[in-house]
C-alpha atoms as an extended CHARMM CRD file, in Angstrom:
* protein
*
       289  EXT
         1         1  MET       CA            -13.6740000000       38.0590000000      -44.9230000000  PROA      1               0.0000000000
         2         2  PRO       CA            -16.5000000000       37.5250000000      -42.3500000000  PROA      2               0.0000000000
         3         3  ARG       CA            -16.4760000000       33.8320000000      -43.3130000000  PROA      3               0.0000000000
         4         4  ARG       CA            -12.8080000000       33.6070000000      -42.4680000000  PROA      4               0.0000000000
         5         5  ARG       CA            -13.4270000000       35.1270000000      -39.0090000000  PROA      5               0.0000000000
         6         6  THR       CA            -16.2270000000       32.6380000000      -38.4400000000  PROA      6               0.0000000000
         7         7  ASP       CA            -13.9760000000       29.7310000000      -39.3880000000  PROA      7               0.0000000000
         8         8  SER       CA            -11.2450000000       31.0970000000      -37.1500000000  PROA      8               0.0000000000
         9         9  SER       CA            -13.6190000000       31.4990000000      -34.2150000000  PROA      9               0.0000000000
        10        10  SER       CA            -14.9640000000       27.9810000000      -34.7130000000  PROA      10              0.0000000000
        11        11  GLY       CA            -11.4560000000       26.5390000000      -34.8180000000  PROA      11              0.0000000000
        12        12  ALA       CA            -10.4260000000       28.3940000000      -31.6700000000  PROA      12              0.0000000000
        13        13  ALA       CA            -13.5210000000       27.2040000000      -29.8330000000  PROA      13              0.0000000000
        14        14  GLU       CA            -12.8470000000       23.6220000000      -30.8890000000  PROA      14              0.0000000000
        15        15  LEU       CA             -9.2390000000       23.9360000000      -29.7230000000  PROA      15              0.0000000000
        16        16  LEU       CA            -10.3550000000       25.3260000000      -26.3680000000  PROA      16              0.0000000000
        17        17  ASN       CA            -12.8350000000       22.4720000000      -25.9500000000  PROA      17              0.0000000000
        18        18  THR       CA            -10.1060000000       19.9610000000      -26.7300000000  PROA      18              0.0000000000
        19        19  LEU       CA             -7.7170000000       21.5910000000      -24.2770000000  PROA      19              0.0000000000
        20        20  GLY       CA            -10.4290000000       21.6480000000      -21.6280000000  PROA      20              0.0000000000
        21        21  ASP       CA            -11.1300000000       17.9600000000      -22.1630000000  PROA      21              0.0000000000
        22        22  LEU       CA             -7.4410000000       17.0820000000      -21.9360000000  PROA      22              0.0000000000
        23        23  THR       CA             -7.0170000000       19.2040000000      -18.8100000000  PROA      23              0.0000000000
        24        24  GLY       CA             -9.9490000000       17.4430000000      -17.1720000000  PROA      24              0.0000000000
        25        25  ARG       CA             -8.4640000000       14.0410000000      -17.9880000000  PROA      25              0.0000000000
        26        26  ILE       CA             -5.0690000000       15.0630000000      -16.5900000000  PROA      26              0.0000000000
        27        27  LEU       CA             -6.6440000000       16.3460000000      -13.3750000000  PROA      27              0.0000000000
        28        28  ASP       CA             -8.5870000000       13.0900000000      -13.0090000000  PROA      28              0.0000000000
        29        29  ARG       CA             -5.3860000000       11.0940000000      -13.4600000000  PROA      29              0.0000000000
        30        30  ILE       CA             -3.5820000000       13.2800000000      -10.9070000000  PROA      30              0.0000000000
        31        31  LYS       CA             -6.3710000000       12.6650000000       -8.3950000000  PROA      31              0.0000000000
        32        32  VAL       CA             -6.1730000000        8.9020000000       -8.9960000000  PROA      32              0.0000000000
        33        33  GLN       CA             -2.3880000000        8.9730000000       -8.6520000000  PROA      33              0.0000000000
        34        34  GLN       CA             -2.6210000000       11.0040000000       -5.4370000000  PROA      34              0.0000000000
        35        35  ALA       CA             -5.0960000000        8.4850000000       -4.0530000000  PROA      35              0.0000000000
        36        36  ARG       CA             -2.7270000000        5.6320000000       -4.9320000000  PROA      36              0.0000000000
        37        37  VAL       CA              0.1710000000        7.3900000000       -3.2230000000  PROA      37              0.0000000000
        38        38  GLU       CA             -1.8890000000        8.0830000000       -0.0930000000  PROA      38              0.0000000000
        39        39  LEU       CA             -3.0580000000        4.4730000000        0.0220000000  PROA      39              0.0000000000
        40        40  ALA       CA              0.4480000000        3.0890000000       -0.4210000000  PROA      40              0.0000000000
        41        41  ALA       CA              1.8590000000        5.4900000000        2.1700000000  PROA      41              0.0000000000
        42        42  ALA       CA             -0.8450000000        4.4310000000        4.6440000000  PROA      42              0.0000000000
        43        43  LEU       CA             -0.0140000000        0.7750000000        4.0730000000  PROA      43              0.0000000000
        44        44  GLN       CA              3.6670000000        1.4970000000        4.5560000000  PROA      44              0.0000000000
        45        45  ARG       CA              3.1010000000        3.4580000000        7.7880000000  PROA      45              0.0000000000
        46        46  GLN       CA              1.0020000000        0.6340000000        9.1600000000  PROA      46              0.0000000000
        47        47  VAL       CA              3.7510000000       -1.9050000000        8.5150000000  PROA      47              0.0000000000
        48        48  LEU       CA              6.6190000000        0.2160000000        9.8190000000  PROA      48              0.0000000000
        49        49  ALA       CA              4.7380000000        1.4160000000       12.8920000000  PROA      49              0.0000000000
        50        50  ALA       CA              5.1240000000       -1.9410000000       14.6530000000  PROA      50              0.0000000000
        51        51  GLU       CA              7.2380000000       -1.7680000000       17.8260000000  PROA      51              0.0000000000
        52        52  LEU       CA             10.4330000000       -3.7920000000       17.8560000000  PROA      52              0.0000000000
        53        53  PRO       CA             10.9720000000       -6.3190000000       20.6890000000  PROA      53              0.0000000000
        54        54  VAL       CA             12.8340000000       -5.2250000000       23.8180000000  PROA      54              0.0000000000
        55        55  LEU       CA             15.3120000000       -7.7720000000       25.2190000000  PROA      55              0.0000000000
        56        56  PRO       CA             17.8190000000       -7.6140000000       28.0990000000  PROA      56              0.0000000000
        57        57  TYR       CA             20.8420000000       -8.5660000000       25.9800000000  PROA      57              0.0000000000
        58        58  LEU       CA             19.8140000000       -7.3730000000       22.5400000000  PROA      58              0.0000000000
        59        59  HSD       CA             18.9360000000       -3.7620000000       21.7050000000  PROA      59              0.0000000000
        60        60  VAL       CA             17.2250000000       -3.1520000000       18.3720000000  PROA      60              0.0000000000
        61        61  ALA       CA             16.5590000000       -0.0680000000       16.2550000000  PROA      61              0.0000000000
        62        62  GLY       CA             15.2520000000        0.5160000000       12.7410000000  PROA      62              0.0000000000
        63        63  ARG       CA             15.2670000000        3.3740000000       10.2650000000  PROA      63              0.0000000000
        64        64  TYR       CA             13.4380000000        3.9730000000        6.9960000000  PROA      64              0.0000000000
        65        65  ALA       CA             14.0130000000        6.6160000000        4.2860000000  PROA      65              0.0000000000
        66        66  PRO       CA             11.4610000000        7.0560000000        1.4550000000  PROA      66              0.0000000000
        67        67  ALA       CA             12.4030000000        7.1610000000       -2.2170000000  PROA      67              0.0000000000
        68        68  ARG       CA             13.3830000000       10.5460000000       -3.6340000000  PROA      68              0.0000000000
        69        69  ASP       CA             11.6500000000       10.1910000000       -6.9860000000  PROA      69              0.0000000000
        70        70  GLY       CA              8.4250000000        8.8300000000       -8.3780000000  PROA      70              0.0000000000
        71        71  LEU       CA              5.6550000000        8.0060000000       -5.9370000000  PROA      71              0.0000000000
        72        72  ASP       CA              7.9080000000        8.5060000000       -2.8990000000  PROA      72              0.0000000000
        73        73  ILE       CA              6.9700000000        5.0180000000       -1.7170000000  PROA      73              0.0000000000
        74        74  GLY       CA              8.4460000000        1.5830000000       -2.0740000000  PROA      74              0.0000000000
        75        75  GLY       CA              8.5070000000       -1.9500000000       -0.8070000000  PROA      75              0.0000000000
        76        76  ASP       CA             11.2780000000       -1.8060000000        1.8240000000  PROA      76              0.0000000000
        77        77  TRP       CA             10.4210000000       -2.8370000000        5.3800000000  PROA      77              0.0000000000
        78        78  TYR       CA             11.7930000000       -4.2750000000        8.6170000000  PROA      78              0.0000000000
        79        79  ASP       CA             10.0940000000       -6.1640000000       11.4220000000  PROA      79              0.0000000000
        80        80  GLY       CA             10.7350000000       -7.8970000000       14.7290000000  PROA      80              0.0000000000
        81        81  PHE       CA              8.4500000000      -10.1120000000       16.8040000000  PROA      81              0.0000000000
        82        82  LEU       CA              8.3400000000      -12.7510000000       19.5220000000  PROA      82              0.0000000000
        83        83  MET       CA              7.8850000000      -16.3520000000       18.3570000000  PROA      83              0.0000000000
        84        84  PRO       CA              6.0870000000      -19.2540000000       20.0800000000  PROA      84              0.0000000000
        85        85  ASP       CA              9.2570000000      -20.9960000000       21.3030000000  PROA      85              0.0000000000
        86        86  GLY       CA             10.4840000000      -17.8940000000       23.1340000000  PROA      86              0.0000000000
        87        87  SER       CA             12.9240000000      -16.8270000000       20.4490000000  PROA      87              0.0000000000
        88        88  VAL       CA             12.6720000000      -13.5610000000       18.5160000000  PROA      88              0.0000000000
        89        89  GLY       CA             12.3400000000      -13.1910000000       14.7570000000  PROA      89              0.0000000000
        90        90  PHE       CA             13.7980000000      -10.3040000000       12.7880000000  PROA      90              0.0000000000
        91        91  VAL       CA             13.3140000000       -9.5990000000        9.1040000000  PROA      91              0.0000000000
        92        92  ILE       CA             14.3220000000       -6.9550000000        6.6060000000  PROA      92              0.0000000000
        93        93  GLY       CA             13.1500000000       -7.0150000000        3.0080000000  PROA      93              0.0000000000
        94        94  ASP       CA             12.5510000000       -5.2590000000       -0.2690000000  PROA      94              0.0000000000
        95        95  VAL       CA              9.6110000000       -5.8430000000       -2.6320000000  PROA      95              0.0000000000
        96        96  GLN       CA             10.2330000000       -5.2370000000       -6.3270000000  PROA      96              0.0000000000
        97        97  GLY       CA              8.6980000000       -1.9940000000       -7.5780000000  PROA      97              0.0000000000
        98        98  HSD       CA              7.7020000000        1.4400000000       -6.2660000000  PROA      98              0.0000000000
        99        99  ASP       CA              3.9350000000        1.7030000000       -6.2860000000  PROA      99              0.0000000000
       100       100  VAL       CA              0.8290000000        0.7130000000       -4.4090000000  PROA      100             0.0000000000
       101       101  GLU       CA              1.1890000000       -2.9090000000       -5.5160000000  PROA      101             0.0000000000
       102       102  ALA       CA              4.6680000000       -3.0940000000       -3.9770000000  PROA      102             0.0000000000
       103       103  ALA       CA              3.4450000000       -1.5350000000       -0.7340000000  PROA      103             0.0000000000
       104       104  ALA       CA              0.4580000000       -3.9020000000       -0.5900000000  PROA      104             0.0000000000
       105       105  LEU       CA              2.6210000000       -6.9750000000       -1.2250000000  PROA      105             0.0000000000
       106       106  MET       CA              5.0150000000       -5.7740000000        1.4590000000  PROA      106             0.0000000000
       107       107  GLY       CA              2.1960000000       -6.0360000000        3.9830000000  PROA      107             0.0000000000
       108       108  GLN       CA              1.2160000000       -9.4840000000        2.7130000000  PROA      108             0.0000000000
       109       109  VAL       CA              4.7780000000      -10.7950000000        2.9240000000  PROA      109             0.0000000000
       110       110  ARG       CA              5.1610000000       -9.4480000000        6.4520000000  PROA      110             0.0000000000
       111       111  THR       CA              1.9540000000      -11.2390000000        7.4510000000  PROA      111             0.0000000000
       112       112  CYS       CA              3.0590000000      -14.4650000000        5.7090000000  PROA      112             0.0000000000
       113       113  LEU       CA              6.3950000000      -14.4810000000        7.5250000000  PROA      113             0.0000000000
       114       114  ARG       CA              4.7410000000      -13.9670000000       10.8960000000  PROA      114             0.0000000000
       115       115  ALA       CA              2.1580000000      -16.6700000000       10.1730000000  PROA      115             0.0000000000
       116       116  VAL       CA              4.7490000000      -19.2040000000        9.0180000000  PROA      116             0.0000000000
       117       117  ALA       CA              6.8620000000      -18.4580000000       12.1090000000  PROA      117             0.0000000000
       118       118  THR       CA              4.0470000000      -19.7790000000       14.3090000000  PROA      118             0.0000000000
       119       119  ALA       CA              4.6520000000      -23.2290000000       12.7980000000  PROA      119             0.0000000000
       120       120  THR       CA              8.4640000000      -23.1690000000       12.5250000000  PROA      120             0.0000000000
       121       121  THR       CA             11.0860000000      -20.7430000000       13.7850000000  PROA      121             0.0000000000
       122       122  ASP       CA             13.9620000000      -22.0730000000       11.6960000000  PROA      122             0.0000000000
       123       123  PRO       CA             14.9750000000      -19.2290000000        9.3190000000  PROA      123             0.0000000000
       124       124  ALA       CA             15.6130000000      -21.5530000000        6.3630000000  PROA      124             0.0000000000
       125       125  GLU       CA             12.2210000000      -23.2110000000        6.7430000000  PROA      125             0.0000000000
       126       126  VAL       CA             10.4260000000      -19.8800000000        7.2800000000  PROA      126             0.0000000000
       127       127  LEU       CA             11.8040000000      -18.5680000000        3.9790000000  PROA      127             0.0000000000
       128       128  ARG       CA             11.1190000000      -21.8350000000        2.1370000000  PROA      128             0.0000000000
       129       129  ARG       CA              7.4650000000      -21.9290000000        3.1340000000  PROA      129             0.0000000000
       130       130  THR       CA              6.9290000000      -18.2150000000        2.5460000000  PROA      130             0.0000000000
       131       131  ASN       CA              8.4920000000      -18.5380000000       -0.9020000000  PROA      131             0.0000000000
       132       132  ASP       CA              6.1300000000      -21.3700000000       -1.8420000000  PROA      132             0.0000000000
       133       133  LEU       CA              3.1460000000      -19.2960000000       -0.6820000000  PROA      133             0.0000000000
       134       134  LEU       CA              4.1990000000      -16.3220000000       -2.8070000000  PROA      134             0.0000000000
       135       135  VAL       CA              4.7960000000      -18.5100000000       -5.8650000000  PROA      135             0.0000000000
       136       136  ALA       CA              1.2960000000      -19.9670000000       -5.4210000000  PROA      136             0.0000000000
       137       137  MET       CA             -0.1420000000      -16.4380000000       -5.1960000000  PROA      137             0.0000000000
       138       138  ASP       CA              1.4210000000      -15.6120000000       -8.5910000000  PROA      138             0.0000000000
       139       139  CYS       CA              1.5850000000      -11.9090000000       -7.7810000000  PROA      139             0.0000000000
       140       140  GLY       CA              4.1510000000      -11.1640000000      -10.4960000000  PROA      140             0.0000000000
       141       141  LEU       CA              6.6190000000       -9.4850000000       -8.1080000000  PROA      141             0.0000000000
       142       142  PHE       CA              9.6120000000      -10.9010000000       -6.2680000000  PROA      142             0.0000000000
       143       143  VAL       CA             10.8970000000      -10.1230000000       -2.7850000000  PROA      143             0.0000000000
       144       144  THR       CA             14.3920000000      -10.1260000000       -1.3210000000  PROA      144             0.0000000000
       145       145  CYS       CA             14.7290000000      -10.5280000000        2.4220000000  PROA      145             0.0000000000
       146       146  SER       CA             16.7660000000      -11.8410000000        5.3340000000  PROA      146             0.0000000000
       147       147  PHE       CA             15.1470000000      -13.6630000000        8.2560000000  PROA      147             0.0000000000
       148       148  LEU       CA             16.8930000000      -14.0600000000       11.6170000000  PROA      148             0.0000000000
       149       149  ARG       CA             16.1040000000      -15.9780000000       14.8000000000  PROA      149             0.0000000000
       150       150  PHE       CA             17.6670000000      -14.8880000000       18.0840000000  PROA      150             0.0000000000
       151       151  ASP       CA             17.5140000000      -17.2520000000       21.0710000000  PROA      151             0.0000000000
       152       152  PRO       CA             17.8330000000      -15.1920000000       24.2850000000  PROA      152             0.0000000000
       153       153  VAL       CA             18.6660000000      -18.3400000000       26.3110000000  PROA      153             0.0000000000
       154       154  THR       CA             21.6480000000      -19.5070000000       24.2620000000  PROA      154             0.0000000000
       155       155  SER       CA             22.5190000000      -16.1360000000       22.6620000000  PROA      155             0.0000000000
       156       156  GLU       CA             22.4670000000      -17.8800000000       19.2850000000  PROA      156             0.0000000000
       157       157  LEU       CA             21.6400000000      -15.9420000000       16.1310000000  PROA      157             0.0000000000
       158       158  ALA       CA             20.5130000000      -17.9900000000       13.1220000000  PROA      158             0.0000000000
       159       159  ASP       CA             19.8170000000      -16.4060000000        9.7610000000  PROA      159             0.0000000000
       160       160  ALA       CA             18.8930000000      -17.2040000000        6.1620000000  PROA      160             0.0000000000
       161       161  ARG       CA             18.8970000000      -14.9550000000        3.1200000000  PROA      161             0.0000000000
       162       162  ALA       CA             16.6840000000      -14.8130000000        0.0030000000  PROA      162             0.0000000000
       163       163  GLY       CA             18.5880000000      -12.8080000000       -2.6050000000  PROA      163             0.0000000000
       164       164  HSD       CA             19.0820000000       -9.9560000000       -0.1510000000  PROA      164             0.0000000000
       165       165  VAL       CA             21.9600000000       -7.5750000000        0.5550000000  PROA      165             0.0000000000
       166       166  PRO       CA             24.5630000000       -9.0760000000        2.9420000000  PROA      166             0.0000000000
       167       167  ALA       CA             24.5920000000       -7.9570000000        6.5650000000  PROA      167             0.0000000000
       168       168  VAL       CA             27.4940000000       -6.2080000000        8.2960000000  PROA      168             0.0000000000
       169       169  TRP       CA             28.7830000000       -7.7460000000       11.5520000000  PROA      169             0.0000000000
       170       170  ALA       CA             31.0430000000       -5.9830000000       14.0670000000  PROA      170             0.0000000000
       171       171  MET       CA             32.3970000000       -8.3780000000       16.6880000000  PROA      171             0.0000000000
       172       172  ALA       CA             33.6970000000       -7.9780000000       20.2200000000  PROA      172             0.0000000000
       173       173  ASP       CA             37.3560000000       -8.2520000000       19.1490000000  PROA      173             0.0000000000
       174       174  GLY       CA             37.0480000000       -5.1850000000       16.9310000000  PROA      174             0.0000000000
       175       175  CYS       CA             36.7390000000       -7.0810000000       13.6570000000  PROA      175             0.0000000000
       176       176  CYS       CA             34.0250000000       -5.9890000000       11.2540000000  PROA      176             0.0000000000
       177       177  ASP       CA             33.0760000000       -7.7990000000        8.0910000000  PROA      177             0.0000000000
       178       178  ILE       CA             30.4430000000       -8.2140000000        5.4150000000  PROA      178             0.0000000000
       179       179  VAL       CA             28.5170000000      -11.4370000000        6.0640000000  PROA      179             0.0000000000
       180       180  LEU       CA             28.6830000000      -13.2450000000        2.7210000000  PROA      180             0.0000000000
       181       181  ASN       CA             26.7440000000      -16.3780000000        3.6530000000  PROA      181             0.0000000000
       182       182  ASP       CA             25.1620000000      -18.4140000000        0.8860000000  PROA      182             0.0000000000
       183       183  GLY       CA             21.5410000000      -17.6170000000        0.1430000000  PROA      183             0.0000000000
       184       184  GLY       CA             18.7150000000      -18.6570000000       -2.1260000000  PROA      184             0.0000000000
       185       185  LEU       CA             16.7400000000      -16.9160000000       -4.8390000000  PROA      185             0.0000000000
       186       186  PRO       CA             14.4270000000      -14.0100000000       -3.9680000000  PROA      186             0.0000000000
       187       187  LEU       CA             10.9980000000      -15.0740000000       -2.7300000000  PROA      187             0.0000000000
       188       188  GLY       CA              8.2550000000      -15.5660000000       -5.2860000000  PROA      188             0.0000000000
       189       189  ILE       CA             10.3620000000      -16.7490000000       -8.2310000000  PROA      189             0.0000000000
       190       190  ARG       CA             10.5900000000      -20.5490000000       -8.0640000000  PROA      190             0.0000000000
       191       191  ALA       CA              8.7660000000      -23.0580000000       -5.8670000000  PROA      191             0.0000000000
       192       192  GLY       CA             10.8070000000      -25.5420000000       -3.8680000000  PROA      192             0.0000000000
       193       193  GLU       CA             13.7990000000      -23.2440000000       -3.4050000000  PROA      193             0.0000000000
       194       194  ASN       CA             16.1020000000      -24.0580000000       -0.4620000000  PROA      194             0.0000000000
       195       195  TYR       CA             17.6820000000      -21.4240000000        1.7700000000  PROA      195             0.0000000000
       196       196  PRO       CA             20.9280000000      -22.2840000000        3.6180000000  PROA      196             0.0000000000
       197       197  SER       CA             21.0750000000      -21.0600000000        7.2040000000  PROA      197             0.0000000000
       198       198  THR       CA             23.9730000000      -20.0130000000        9.3920000000  PROA      198             0.0000000000
       199       199  ARG       CA             24.2450000000      -20.0640000000       13.1780000000  PROA      199             0.0000000000
       200       200  ARG       CA             26.5490000000      -18.0120000000       15.3740000000  PROA      200             0.0000000000
       201       201  ARG       CA             26.8750000000      -17.1720000000       19.0520000000  PROA      201             0.0000000000
       202       202  LEU       CA             26.8490000000      -13.5000000000       19.9950000000  PROA      202             0.0000000000
       203       203  THR       CA             29.4630000000      -12.9080000000       22.7050000000  PROA      203             0.0000000000
       204       204  GLY       CA             31.0100000000       -9.8090000000       24.2090000000  PROA      204             0.0000000000
       205       205  ALA       CA             29.6880000000       -6.6170000000       22.6230000000  PROA      205             0.0000000000
       206       206  GLY       CA             28.9850000000       -6.0250000000       18.9580000000  PROA      206             0.0000000000
       207       207  ALA       CA             26.4410000000       -5.1710000000       16.3220000000  PROA      207             0.0000000000
       208       208  PHE       CA             24.6870000000       -6.9960000000       13.4980000000  PROA      208             0.0000000000
       209       209  VAL       CA             23.4350000000       -4.5370000000       10.8850000000  PROA      209             0.0000000000
       210       210  LEU       CA             20.8560000000       -5.4050000000        8.2310000000  PROA      210             0.0000000000
       211       211  LEU       CA             19.9600000000       -3.1020000000        5.3440000000  PROA      211             0.0000000000
       212       212  THR       CA             18.3240000000       -2.8620000000        1.9380000000  PROA      212             0.0000000000
       213       213  ASP       CA             20.0680000000       -2.0240000000       -1.3330000000  PROA      213             0.0000000000
       214       214  GLY       CA             18.7540000000        1.5510000000       -1.2640000000  PROA      214             0.0000000000
       215       215  VAL       CA             21.2490000000        2.2220000000        1.5450000000  PROA      215             0.0000000000
       216       216  VAL       CA             24.3630000000        1.0260000000       -0.2760000000  PROA      216             0.0000000000
       217       217  GLU       CA             23.7020000000        1.1370000000       -4.0060000000  PROA      217             0.0000000000
       218       218  GLY       CA             22.9150000000        4.0090000000       -6.3380000000  PROA      218             0.0000000000
       219       219  PRO       CA             24.0950000000        6.0320000000       -9.3360000000  PROA      219             0.0000000000
       220       220  SER       CA             27.0840000000        7.3340000000       -7.3680000000  PROA      220             0.0000000000
       221       221  TYR       CA             28.0920000000        4.0910000000       -5.6290000000  PROA      221             0.0000000000
       222       222  PRO       CA             28.4200000000        0.4450000000       -6.6150000000  PROA      222             0.0000000000
       223       223  ILE       CA             27.1470000000       -1.8210000000       -3.8610000000  PROA      223             0.0000000000
       224       224  GLU       CA             30.6660000000       -2.8810000000       -2.8210000000  PROA      224             0.0000000000
       225       225  GLU       CA             31.6390000000        0.7020000000       -1.9950000000  PROA      225             0.0000000000
       226       226  GLY       CA             28.3710000000        1.2780000000       -0.1590000000  PROA      226             0.0000000000
       227       227  LEU       CA             28.9050000000       -1.7980000000        2.0090000000  PROA      227             0.0000000000
       228       228  GLU       CA             32.4780000000       -0.7440000000        2.8030000000  PROA      228             0.0000000000
       229       229  GLN       CA             31.1200000000        2.6510000000        3.8580000000  PROA      229             0.0000000000
       230       230  VAL       CA             28.7470000000        0.9120000000        6.2750000000  PROA      230             0.0000000000
       231       231  VAL       CA             31.5910000000       -1.2680000000        7.5980000000  PROA      231             0.0000000000
       232       232  GLY       CA             33.5770000000        1.8780000000        8.3890000000  PROA      232             0.0000000000
       233       233  LEU       CA             30.6670000000        3.2670000000       10.3950000000  PROA      233             0.0000000000
       234       234  VAL       CA             29.7970000000        0.0690000000       12.2380000000  PROA      234             0.0000000000
       235       235  VAL       CA             33.3220000000       -0.8920000000       13.3000000000  PROA      235             0.0000000000
       236       236  GLY       CA             33.6820000000        2.3170000000       15.2850000000  PROA      236             0.0000000000
       237       237  ALA       CA             30.1750000000        2.2960000000       16.7180000000  PROA      237             0.0000000000
       238       238  ARG       CA             29.4610000000       -1.2990000000       17.6790000000  PROA      238             0.0000000000
       239       239  ARG       CA             29.0180000000       -0.2970000000       21.3460000000  PROA      239             0.0000000000
       240       240  THR       CA             26.9250000000        2.8160000000       20.6820000000  PROA      240             0.0000000000
       241       241  ASP       CA             23.1880000000        3.1910000000       21.0930000000  PROA      241             0.0000000000
       242       242  PRO       CA             21.4540000000        1.2700000000       18.2610000000  PROA      242             0.0000000000
       243       243  ASP       CA             19.2420000000        4.2560000000       17.4130000000  PROA      243             0.0000000000
       244       244  GLU       CA             22.3190000000        6.4050000000       16.8440000000  PROA      244             0.0000000000
       245       245  LEU       CA             24.0400000000        3.7170000000       14.7790000000  PROA      245             0.0000000000
       246       246  ALA       CA             20.9170000000        3.1680000000       12.6470000000  PROA      246             0.0000000000
       247       247  ALA       CA             20.6920000000        6.9210000000       12.0360000000  PROA      247             0.0000000000
       248       248  GLN       CA             24.3330000000        7.0000000000       10.9080000000  PROA      248             0.0000000000
       249       249  VAL       CA             23.9520000000        4.0140000000        8.5810000000  PROA      249             0.0000000000
       250       250  ILE       CA             20.8090000000        5.3020000000        6.8500000000  PROA      250             0.0000000000
       251       251  LYS       CA             22.7310000000        8.4740000000        5.9200000000  PROA      251             0.0000000000
       252       252  VAL       CA             24.9620000000        6.3790000000        3.6420000000  PROA      252             0.0000000000
       253       253  ALA       CA             22.0350000000        6.4340000000        1.2140000000  PROA      253             0.0000000000
       254       254  ASP       CA             22.6360000000       10.1650000000        0.7330000000  PROA      254             0.0000000000
       255       255  LEU       CA             26.1790000000        9.4410000000       -0.4580000000  PROA      255             0.0000000000
       256       256  THR       CA             25.0660000000        6.9230000000       -3.0650000000  PROA      256             0.0000000000
       257       257  GLY       CA             22.7250000000        9.3590000000       -4.8250000000  PROA      257             0.0000000000
       258       258  HSD       CA             19.9910000000        6.7460000000       -4.5940000000  PROA      258             0.0000000000
       259       259  SER       CA             16.4430000000        7.1640000000       -5.8830000000  PROA      259             0.0000000000
       260       260  ASP       CA             15.2090000000        4.0340000000       -4.0830000000  PROA      260             0.0000000000
       261       261  ASP       CA             13.7340000000        3.8140000000       -0.6090000000  PROA      261             0.0000000000
       262       262  ALA       CA             16.0110000000        2.4520000000        2.1090000000  PROA      262             0.0000000000
       263       263  ALA       CA             15.7440000000        0.5730000000        5.4100000000  PROA      263             0.0000000000
       264       264  VAL       CA             18.1730000000       -0.3190000000        8.2090000000  PROA      264             0.0000000000
       265       265  LEU       CA             17.7950000000       -2.6870000000       11.1560000000  PROA      265             0.0000000000
       266       266  VAL       CA             20.4810000000       -2.6980000000       13.8760000000  PROA      266             0.0000000000
       267       267  LEU       CA             20.8550000000       -5.4980000000       16.4280000000  PROA      267             0.0000000000
       268       268  ARG       CA             23.3230000000       -4.2960000000       19.0600000000  PROA      268             0.0000000000
       269       269  TYR       CA             24.3100000000       -6.8740000000       21.6420000000  PROA      269             0.0000000000
       270       270  GLY       CA             26.3880000000       -6.6380000000       24.8060000000  PROA      270             0.0000000000
       271       271  GLY       CA             26.7470000000       -8.2400000000       28.2320000000  PROA      271             0.0000000000
       272       272  LEU       CA             25.9090000000      -11.6610000000       26.8700000000  PROA      272             0.0000000000
       273       273  ARG       CA             26.8430000000      -14.8400000000       28.6600000000  PROA      273             0.0000000000
       274       274  ASP       CA             30.5530000000      -14.8580000000       29.4640000000  PROA      274             0.0000000000
       275       275  GLU       CA             30.7010000000      -18.6100000000       29.8350000000  PROA      275             0.0000000000
       276       276  GLN       CA             30.4900000000      -19.0740000000       26.0790000000  PROA      276             0.0000000000
       277       277  GLY       CA             33.8830000000      -19.8440000000       24.6230000000  PROA      277             0.0000000000
       278       278  PRO       CA             35.6640000000      -17.5300000000       22.2000000000  PROA      278             0.0000000000
       279       279  GLY       CA             35.2750000000      -20.0660000000       19.4260000000  PROA      279             0.0000000000
       280       280  ASP       CA             31.5030000000      -19.8080000000       19.6670000000  PROA      280             0.0000000000
       281       281  SER       CA             31.4960000000      -16.4580000000       17.8730000000  PROA      281             0.0000000000
       282       282  GLN       CA             32.6350000000      -18.0210000000       14.6290000000  PROA      282             0.0000000000
       283       283  ASP       CA             30.1760000000      -18.9570000000       11.9080000000  PROA      283             0.0000000000
       284       284  GLN       CA             28.9100000000      -22.4960000000       12.1530000000  PROA      284             0.0000000000
       285       285  ARG       CA             27.5310000000      -23.3000000000        8.7290000000  PROA      285             0.0000000000
       286       286  GLN       CA             24.3840000000      -25.3950000000        8.5750000000  PROA      286             0.0000000000
       287       287  GLY       CA             23.5090000000      -27.4510000000        5.5490000000  PROA      287             0.0000000000
       288       288  GLU       CA             20.5960000000      -26.6860000000        3.3100000000  PROA      288             0.0000000000
       289       289  ARG       CA             17.3050000000      -27.6080000000        4.9100000000  PROA      289             0.0000000000
């Protein structure tokens, strides 16, 4: 009988040692994971903290909502900056994945786009060169994004799209539509990809709304329904303050039941040059660069 108690005590002690070892390993992993989340969140804050350009005829606002599950971080971002020729570049994008690698690549892509835009401001060429850089980096992740160039002198908006969600455009005549321009593959997949660009004149008062798929797609909504929901919001608010419109659009993500992060960029224009003819507001398709 004493021998049995000894064996039982030895087994219990061994079990406790094993549990203690496992607990220590779990705590170490939690600490590492917390560090990764903090690092990714810091990278994300640094990218999204940039101020958007202020222009007389174009008012811009952005919104970001973090993911609900997992690491609570992601690769969505938006940006706006002045370019060497006096035009303004705007970009919204989404890096594949939801971890520190996605957040780090987001910062690299943002830097690449800004660097390339010092050599060319054509949206199609900016995306083409950035794509080739990412393919050469062989990071293993792809990136969807839209790049726009606004010329404050001519009121022309040019844009190109790399596998990204279509924009929503509300025009001065009250029409509002989903901008289904042709685009190329997401960045980082295949070298030598071409990205068609589209040019349009912004006249009267209206809004051009860019977003990521976390806003319009989720378990509760297919992307078509999410985009139609955004259209309904934008058509009635094209003359409102861009901050208010961006806040309304980002709430669509709550309806979709999404688990992804989400970003919105609103370009609200008004009081642009009246001498531009009514036909100038129509899409003028450019060929592939």
